[in-house]
Structure formats: C-alpha cells, structure tokens
C-alpha positions as CSV (number, residue, x, y, z in Angstrom):
1,M,107.8,106.4,113.5
2,H,107.9,108.5,110.3
3,E,105.3,107.4,107.8
4,P,106.8,106.8,104.3
5,S,105.7,109.3,101.6
6,P,102.9,107.9,99.4
7,T,103.8,106.6,96.0
8,L,101.9,106.0,92.8
9,G,101.8,102.3,93.7
10,D,100.1,103.2,97.0
11,V,97.5,105.2,95.1
12,I,96.8,102.3,92.7
13,R,96.5,99.8,95.5
14,R,94.0,102.0,97.2
15,F,91.9,103.1,94.3
16,G,92.7,100.7,91.5
17,A,89.8,98.3,92.2
18,A,87.3,101.3,92.3
19,L,88.7,102.6,89.1
20,Q,88.1,99.3,87.3
21,A,84.6,99.1,88.7
22,R,83.8,102.6,87.5
23,H,85.7,102.7,84.2
24,G,86.7,99.2,83.4
25,E,84.7,98.9,80.2
26,A,86.4,101.9,78.8
27,M,90.0,100.9,79.8
28,T,92.3,99.5,77.1
29,A,94.2,96.3,77.7
30,A,97.5,98.4,77.9
31,Q,96.0,100.6,80.6
32,K,94.9,97.5,82.6
33,A,98.3,96.0,82.2
34,V,100.0,99.1,83.5
35,L,97.7,99.3,86.4
36,W,98.3,95.7,87.2
37,A,102.1,96.0,87.0
38,L,102.4,99.2,89.0
39,G,100.1,97.9,91.6
40,R,102.4,95.0,92.2
41,C,105.6,97.0,92.1
42,H,107.7,96.7,95.3
43,T,105.2,94.3,96.9
44,A,105.6,90.7,97.9
45,A,103.6,89.7,94.8
46,L,106.9,90.0,92.8
47,G,109.1,88.5,95.4
48,G,112.1,90.2,96.9
49,H,115.4,90.1,98.9
50,L,116.2,90.0,102.5
51,Y,119.3,92.0,103.6
52,R,121.2,92.2,106.9
53,C,123.4,95.1,108.0
54,D,127.0,94.0,108.4
55,S,127.3,96.5,111.3
56,C,124.2,96.7,113.4
57,G,122.6,93.5,112.3
58,A,119.2,95.1,111.3
59,E,117.3,93.3,108.6
60,H,115.5,94.9,105.7
61,I,113.3,93.5,102.9
62,A,113.5,95.0,99.4
63,Y,110.7,93.8,97.1
64,N,111.3,93.5,93.4
65,S,110.3,96.2,91.0
66,C,107.9,95.9,88.1
67,R,110.3,97.4,85.5
68,S,107.4,99.1,83.6
69,R,108.4,102.2,81.6
70,H,105.3,103.9,83.1
71,C,106.5,103.4,86.7
72,P,108.2,106.3,88.4
73,S,110.0,103.9,90.8
74,C,111.7,102.0,88.1
75,L,113.3,104.6,85.8
76,A,116.4,105.9,87.7
77,H,118.7,103.0,86.6
78,K,117.5,103.2,82.9
79,S,117.9,107.0,82.9
80,A,121.4,106.9,84.3
81,Q,122.6,104.3,81.6
82,W,120.9,106.3,78.8
83,L,122.4,109.6,79.9
84,E,125.9,108.1,79.9
85,A,125.5,107.3,76.2
86,R,124.2,110.8,75.4
87,A,127.1,112.5,77.2
88,D,129.4,110.8,74.7
89,E,127.5,112.4,71.8
90,L,127.4,116.0,72.9
91,L,129.1,118.5,70.6
92,P,130.8,121.8,71.8
93,V,128.0,124.0,70.5
94,P,124.9,125.7,71.9
95,Y,121.9,123.4,72.2
96,F,118.3,124.6,71.6
97,H,115.0,123.3,73.0
98,V,112.1,123.4,70.5
99,V,108.5,122.3,71.4
100,F,105.8,121.3,68.9
101,T,102.2,121.2,70.2
102,V,98.8,120.7,68.5
103,P,95.4,122.4,69.2
104,Q,93.0,120.7,71.5
105,Q,90.5,119.8,68.7
106,I,93.4,117.8,67.0
107,A,94.5,116.4,70.4
108,S,91.1,114.8,70.7
109,V,91.6,113.1,67.4
110,V,95.1,111.9,68.4
111,W,93.7,110.5,71.7
112,G,91.3,108.2,69.7
113,N,94.2,107.1,67.4
114,K,97.2,107.1,69.7
115,K,99.7,105.1,67.8
116,L,99.0,106.6,64.4
117,G,98.6,110.1,65.9
118,Y,101.9,110.0,67.8
119,E,103.7,108.7,64.6
120,I,102.3,111.6,62.7
121,L,103.3,114.0,65.4
122,F,106.9,112.8,65.3
123,R,107.0,112.8,61.4
124,A,105.6,116.3,61.1
125,A,107.9,117.8,63.8
126,A,111.0,116.1,62.4
127,H,110.3,116.9,58.8
128,T,109.6,120.5,59.7
129,L,112.9,121.0,61.5
130,L,115.0,119.2,58.8
131,Q,113.4,121.1,56.0
132,I,113.6,124.6,57.5
133,A,117.2,124.1,58.6
134,R,118.1,122.8,55.2
135,D,116.7,126.0,53.5
136,P,119.6,128.4,52.6
137,R,117.3,131.3,53.6
138,H,117.6,130.1,57.2
139,L,120.4,127.8,58.2
140,G,121.3,126.0,55.0
141,A,122.6,122.9,56.9
142,Q,121.7,119.3,57.7
143,I,121.0,119.1,61.4
144,G,120.5,116.3,63.9
145,F,118.4,116.2,67.0
146,L,116.7,114.2,69.7
147,A,112.8,114.2,70.0
148,I,110.8,113.1,73.0
149,L,107.1,112.6,73.2
150,H,105.2,113.9,76.2
151,T,101.4,113.7,76.6
152,W,100.6,115.4,79.9
153,T,100.2,118.8,81.5
154,Q,101.3,119.5,85.1
155,T,97.7,118.6,86.2
156,L,97.7,115.3,84.2
157,L,95.4,116.5,81.5
158,Y,95.9,115.2,78.0
159,H,98.3,117.4,75.9
160,P,100.4,115.6,73.4
161,H,103.6,117.5,72.3
162,I,107.1,116.9,71.1
163,H,110.2,118.2,72.9
164,C,113.3,118.5,70.6
165,V,116.8,119.0,71.8
166,V,118.9,120.4,68.8
167,P,122.5,121.3,68.4
168,G,122.8,124.9,67.2
169,G,124.1,124.2,63.7
170,G,124.8,121.4,61.2
171,L,126.8,120.2,58.3
172,S,126.9,122.0,54.9
173,P,125.4,120.2,51.9
174,D,128.8,119.0,50.8
175,R,129.7,118.0,54.5
176,T,132.9,120.1,54.4
177,R,131.9,122.9,56.8
178,W,130.1,123.2,60.1
179,I,127.4,125.9,59.8
180,G,126.6,127.4,63.1
181,C,123.4,129.4,64.0
182,R,123.3,132.9,65.2
183,D,123.7,133.7,68.9
184,N,120.6,132.9,70.8
185,F,118.6,132.2,67.7
186,F,118.0,128.9,66.0
187,L,115.2,129.0,63.5
188,P,112.1,131.3,63.1
189,V,109.3,129.9,65.2
190,K,106.5,131.4,63.0
191,V,107.9,129.6,59.9
192,L,108.3,126.4,61.9
193,S,104.7,126.7,63.2
194,R,103.2,127.2,59.8
195,L,105.1,124.4,58.1
196,F,104.4,122.0,61.0
197,R,100.7,122.8,60.8
198,G,100.6,122.1,57.1
199,K,102.6,118.8,57.4
200,F,100.6,117.5,60.4
201,L,97.2,118.2,58.8
202,A,98.2,116.8,55.4
203,L,99.4,113.5,57.1
204,L,96.2,113.3,59.2
205,D,94.0,114.0,56.3
206,A,95.7,111.3,54.2
207,A,95.2,108.9,57.1
208,A,91.5,109.8,57.2
209,K,91.0,109.3,53.5
210,R,92.5,105.8,53.6
211,G,90.2,104.9,56.4
212,A,93.0,104.6,59.0
213,L,91.4,107.0,61.6
214,R,88.9,106.0,64.2
215,F,86.3,108.5,65.2
216,A,84.3,107.8,68.4
217,G,83.0,109.6,71.5
218,S,83.6,113.4,71.3
219,T,85.0,113.0,67.7
220,A,82.2,110.7,66.3
221,S,80.8,113.5,64.3
222,L,84.0,113.8,62.3
223,A,83.3,110.6,60.6
224,D,81.1,112.7,58.3
225,P,83.4,113.9,55.5
226,R,81.9,117.4,55.6
227,A,82.5,117.8,59.3
228,W,86.1,116.6,58.8
229,T,86.7,119.0,56.0
230,C,85.3,121.9,58.1
231,L,87.6,121.0,61.0
232,L,90.7,120.9,58.7
233,R,89.7,124.3,57.3
234,Q,89.4,125.7,60.8
235,M,92.7,124.2,61.9
236,H,94.5,125.7,58.9
237,R,93.4,129.2,59.9
238,K,94.5,128.6,63.5
239,D,98.0,129.6,64.8
240,W,99.7,126.4,66.2
241,V,102.0,126.7,69.2
242,V,105.7,126.0,68.4
243,Y,108.3,127.7,70.6
244,A,112.0,127.7,71.1
245,K,113.6,128.2,74.5
246,P,116.9,130.1,75.0
247,P,119.9,127.8,74.3
248,F,121.5,125.8,77.1
249,G,124.6,127.3,78.5
250,S,126.8,124.2,78.6
251,P,126.8,120.4,77.9
252,E,126.2,119.8,81.6
253,Q,122.9,121.8,81.4
254,V,121.9,119.7,78.3
255,L,122.4,116.5,80.3
256,K,120.5,118.0,83.3
257,Y,117.6,118.8,81.0
258,L,117.6,115.4,79.4
259,A,117.7,113.8,82.9
260,R,114.4,115.6,83.7
261,Y,112.6,115.0,80.4
262,T,113.6,111.7,78.9
263,H,112.8,108.8,81.3
264,R,109.9,110.5,82.8
265,V,106.2,109.6,83.4
266,A,103.2,111.8,83.8
267,I,103.8,112.1,87.6
268,S,106.7,111.3,89.9
269,N,106.3,109.9,93.4
270,R,107.8,113.0,94.9
271,R,105.0,115.2,93.6
272,I,102.4,113.2,95.5
273,A,101.8,115.1,98.7
274,S,99.2,113.1,100.5
275,L,96.8,110.2,100.2
276,T,93.5,109.7,102.1
277,S,90.7,107.2,101.8
278,E,89.0,109.4,99.2
279,H,91.6,111.8,97.7
280,V,95.0,112.3,96.3
281,T,96.7,115.6,96.6
282,F,99.8,116.4,94.4
283,R,102.0,119.4,93.6
284,Y,102.3,121.1,90.2
285,H,103.9,124.1,88.7
286,D,101.4,126.8,87.7
287,R,102.7,128.0,84.4
288,A,100.3,130.9,84.3
289,H,101.7,132.4,87.5
290,G,105.4,132.3,87.2
291,N,105.8,128.5,87.8
292,A,104.5,128.9,91.4
293,I,104.2,125.5,93.2
294,R,100.6,124.8,94.1
295,E,98.6,121.7,95.2
296,I,95.6,120.1,93.6
297,K,93.3,117.6,95.3
298,L,91.5,115.0,93.2
299,D,89.2,112.1,93.8
300,G,91.4,109.0,93.9
301,V,89.6,107.4,90.9
302,E,89.9,110.6,88.9
303,F,93.5,110.9,89.6
304,L,94.2,107.3,88.3
305,R,91.9,108.0,85.3
306,R,94.0,111.0,84.4
307,F,97.3,109.1,84.9
308,L,96.1,106.3,82.6
309,L,95.5,108.8,79.8
310,H,99.3,108.8,79.3
311,V,99.8,105.1,78.8
312,L,101.6,104.5,75.5
313,P,100.7,102.0,72.9
314,K,102.5,98.7,73.4
315,G,106.0,98.8,71.9
316,F,105.8,102.5,71.0
317,V,109.2,104.3,71.0
318,R,108.9,107.8,72.6
319,I,112.5,108.8,72.4
320,R,113.8,109.1,68.8
321,H,116.8,110.5,66.9
322,F,116.6,112.3,63.5
323,G,118.9,113.7,60.8
324,L,122.6,113.5,61.7
325,L,121.8,111.7,64.9
326,A,119.6,109.0,63.3
327,N,120.7,105.6,64.6
328,R,122.0,104.2,61.3
329,A,124.8,106.8,60.8
330,R,125.2,108.6,64.1
331,E,128.8,107.6,64.9
332,T,130.0,108.5,61.4
333,N,128.2,111.9,61.4
334,L,129.4,112.8,64.9
335,A,133.0,112.0,63.9
336,V,132.6,114.4,60.9
337,C,131.0,117.1,63.1
338,R,133.8,116.9,65.7
339,S,136.5,117.1,63.1
340,L,135.0,120.2,61.6
341,L,134.6,121.8,65.0
342,G,138.1,120.9,66.1
343,A,136.7,118.8,69.0
344,T,138.3,115.8,70.5
345,P,136.2,112.6,70.6
346,A,134.6,111.8,74.0
347,P,136.9,109.4,75.8
348,R,135.7,105.8,76.2
349,R,134.7,105.1,79.7
350,D,136.7,102.5,81.6
351,P,134.1,99.9,82.7
352,M,136.0,99.6,86.0
353,Q,135.3,103.3,86.7
354,T,131.6,103.4,85.8
355,P,129.1,103.7,88.7
356,D,128.5,100.4,90.4
357,Y,124.7,100.2,90.6
358,D,125.0,96.9,92.6
359,Q,127.1,98.5,95.4
360,P,125.5,97.4,98.7
361,A,123.2,100.1,100.1
362,I,123.9,101.9,103.4
363,C,121.8,100.6,106.3
364,P,119.0,103.0,107.0
365,T,119.0,102.0,110.7
366,C,122.6,102.8,111.7
367,Q,123.6,104.9,108.6
368,T,127.1,103.3,108.6
369,G,126.9,99.6,107.8
370,R,126.3,98.0,104.4
371,L,123.3,95.8,103.6
372,R,124.3,92.3,102.6
373,L,122.0,89.9,100.8
374,I,121.1,86.9,103.0
375,A,118.0,85.4,101.3
376,T,115.8,85.6,98.2
377,L,112.1,85.8,98.9
378,D,109.6,83.8,96.9
379,P,106.7,85.8,95.5
380,S,104.4,83.8,97.8
381,V,105.7,85.6,100.9
382,P,102.9,87.7,102.4
383,S,103.4,91.4,102.0
384,Q,103.1,94.2,104.5
385,P,99.5,95.4,104.9
386,H,100.0,98.7,103.0
387,R,101.8,96.9,100.2
388,E,99.0,94.5,99.2
389,P,99.0,94.2,95.4
390,L,96.1,95.1,93.2
391,P,93.7,92.2,92.3
392,P,94.3,90.8,88.8
393,P,92.6,92.9,86.1
394,D,89.8,91.6,83.9
395,T,91.2,91.9,80.4
396,S,88.3,90.2,78.7
C-alpha cells in the first residue's frame, strides 16, 4: 500500500518532544501553542467524522483540523474565501509587486521585538509607497495596495520582508482623474529604498529612545546607546533592498499570485520530501541558481526550530490594506476608480452558484461513490499509530 506523504504534523509528532526537551526554555508561549495545535491536527485528539461510500460501502475516518493560521493543512478553505473577495476588488489596470526587505543586522533587532518590529516594517513600507506615489515628480496620485508580511527564506531562515501588490496608478489629488503609471514602470526603486531606510530607522530609533525595544542574546550589546548609535550610522550608509517585479499581465495572474502568497506559512506539506527517525528532507527553490529545485536535509529538531522562528505574535494581522484600499473607505474609493476607468462593477455572486465546500468527497477506494457522514467521533477515540498527538506542552 502506498505510504502517505509526510506532513508538517507528522514531523511535529516525531520530533516535537525532543525539540521541547532541547529548546523548551527558549520557546515562547505562542510557539508552544502552535506546536501543540499542529501536533494534534488531523488526529483523534480533536475528534472526527466517520464516512461511508454510498457506492462501494468503504468506510473512511476524517479527523478534525486544528484551524491554526500557521498550519499548512488548514488554509485552503480560508484562502478560497479570501480570494473571492479580492476578485471583486480588482481594477482593469496593470498590477505591480514591490518588496521591502531589511538588512540582517536590523532583522536581528526585529526578531527580539517581533510585534513592534513588524508594525514598524508595515508602517515604513506603506508610508514610503504612499509618499513617493503622491509626489508630482513621480506619479502624483493617491494609490492603494495590499501588503503581506513574510518572515522566511526558502530554507526556513529568518528574513522579515513585506510584499506589496499595487495597482499601476491612482486618483488625482482632486479625485477627478485616474493617473496611470508608465508601461512596465511604477516608481523608482532607488528612491523607494532610501526613503524606506530613513523611515524605518527613524521609527526604530524612536522606539529605542522611549525604552520600547528589548535587546538580548546577539543584540544585547545594542543596549549601550553608543553601540546603538553606531549601528544606526552603519545602516544609514548601507543600501537597503527594495525591488519591483514586472507587472502582472492580467487580473487572473494577480489572483494566482495572491493565492500563492497570502494564506501561506513558512513551509507547505508538499515541500516535505521525506521523514526519517533523525532527519527531515524538504525541497526549495535555489534563487542563486535560476530557481533550480533542490533538496536540503536537516536534523528534525533543527527543522522544527527553524519553522517556529516564523510564528507570529498572538493576534497580529499579517495581511493589510492601505491608501485607497484601506478598509474604512475601500468600497467608496473603488467605485470612484471604476467610474474614472470606465469599468463596470464586479457582479455580485449568486450564493447558489458559489463553490459548495461541503459537497461530499469522492470515495478514494472506488473513485465513483460519494462519502456520506454516518457518525461523529468523540476526541477520546484512539488514533492510528502514526497519528498520535504531541504530549501537552509545558507553558510554565
């Protein structure tokens, strides 16, 4: 019988206890909670449902999901619903992808101050785009955009950065004209980079001066004001990486991109190639060599340690809208933009025609019948051996 591909949950159930034994004292409560939730996902610990095929009679158990936003197994439904709403908001203009990153020395400070550091990253990126776009020397328009926080590299190392998806144009200051950008060019990246650097460092320094930053571990020396001032001076002299990719060719491409980048965690289940008693092997795109697909093998505990680097602070919002697309006036602004562009509003979907996510699944045994619910399983039902949940974490 074909062995199922390993999942992140399988890795956690195999190495989670060893991780807590080795690094438990350094783990945050949020990291322990994520480890606990994902280790129980799709196990009998959460209960489940028993289905029977209406054709061949085969029975199948489906254990409940954890619904954690850090779980790659639980995001498909949320992503589909979110993308439906974004499809209604697209304008008939080119869309650009702009990415804001910070140097590694600054990333170390952000790591020790995640919530505040991520807020500063969002604010600096958003204010930079809005200010440069508003400048008559560049676009001279009020723009709107979607911003998404990512914190990982392809090999799960820590690399906080902001992805922005921006319509290629905006409203004139008096809101009577649509001002489009030039073909294949949105805003000058060097200008964006310098302004972003200045805004980010100013916000970070203000936080340090009011005592809001925590320095520990590799950044402990920065608690000395002289060392902090020296770092800021070095960072002001350094070129920060901001880049803009070529515009998307169609609204469908925008949605395809959003589907890949929004409801996404540091690693998907399909990237996990193999799991042994000691190691996890996963696939990644090697950016330095033409995006070639390669494999990397890590000690299981090290793999989980890297994954937990990307756990977000509790309640932190990682997908945000700014400018014309800010939540408070999005519908009004989109109506004005469509009117000036001569575009018809997106039709309201008929609820009867939306995808039925509760449609009975096709039986994996006979491939023809439909699975019908016959029983709800209490969480106390024993799980399969390879689906044993992780022991409860010590959050003391």
